[in-house]
C-alpha positions in Angstrom: 170.6 51.1 133.2 174.3 52.5 132.6 174.1 54.2 129.6 178.2 55.1 128.9 177.6 58.7 127.5 178.9 60.6 125.0 180.9 62.9 125.1 180.2 64.6 120.8 182.8 68.0 120.0 180.2 70.0 117.2 182.6 71.5 114.5 182.4 75.1 115.0 180.4 75.9 111.3 177.8 73.4 112.1 177.5 74.5 116.2 174.5 77.9 114.6 173.2 75.3 112.2 172.0 72.6 116.0 171.5 76.8 118.0 169.1 77.4 115.4 167.2 74.3 115.6 167.4 74.0 118.7 166.1 77.9 119.4 163.2 77.6 115.7 161.1 74.8 118.0 161.9 72.2 116.6 163.6 71.2 119.4 164.1 70.4 123.1 168.1 70.2 122.6 170.6 69.9 121.0 171.3 65.9 121.5 168.2 66.2 119.4 168.8 68.3 116.8 172.2 65.4 116.8 170.2 61.5 117.0 167.9 63.1 114.7 170.8 64.4 112.3 171.7 60.8 112.5 169.0 59.0 111.6 168.1 61.3 108.4 172.4 59.5 107.5 170.8 56.0 108.6 167.9 57.0 106.0 170.1 57.3 103.1 172.4 54.8 103.2 169.2 52.4 103.5 168.0 54.3 100.4 171.4 53.9 98.5 171.7 50.2 99.9 168.7 49.1 98.7 169.8 51.6 95.2 173.0 50.6 94.3 171.0 46.2 95.0 168.1 47.3 92.2 171.2 48.9 90.6 172.8 45.2 90.3 169.7 43.3 89.4 169.2 45.0 86.6 172.9 45.8 85.2 172.3 41.8 86.0 170.0 41.8 83.4 171.1 44.0 81.6 173.6 41.2 80.6 171.3 39.5 80.0 169.8 41.3 78.0 172.0 42.4 75.4 173.0 38.0 75.9 169.5 37.2 73.9 169.7 41.0 71.9 167.6 42.6 73.5 169.1 46.0 73.6 167.6 49.6 74.0 169.8 52.3 72.5 169.4 55.4 74.8 169.8 58.8 72.6 168.6 61.7 75.2 168.7 62.6 78.7 164.6 62.0 78.9 165.1 59.0 77.4 168.5 57.3 80.3 165.9 59.1 83.2 162.9 57.3 82.1 165.2 54.1 82.0 165.4 55.0 85.7 162.2 56.1 86.7 160.8 52.9 85.7 163.6 51.2 87.8 
């Protein structure tokens, strides 16, 4: 098919990085580097969306718990980290 050829200008500050990735043999072309970067961005966005959903669910559960008097006091960083790890 005739795919529209998207010409993308890479900021000067990132050109060296893109070239280095190709030179190191991780990618065949500069376009592949950019495509992979975009895939990583997509994954990151999806992970962020999942985290937001889980946080929203946790908050909803939290309001129910507060209303029911099931409340956990978080005093330390460790306790907070443990809570997030369990979500």
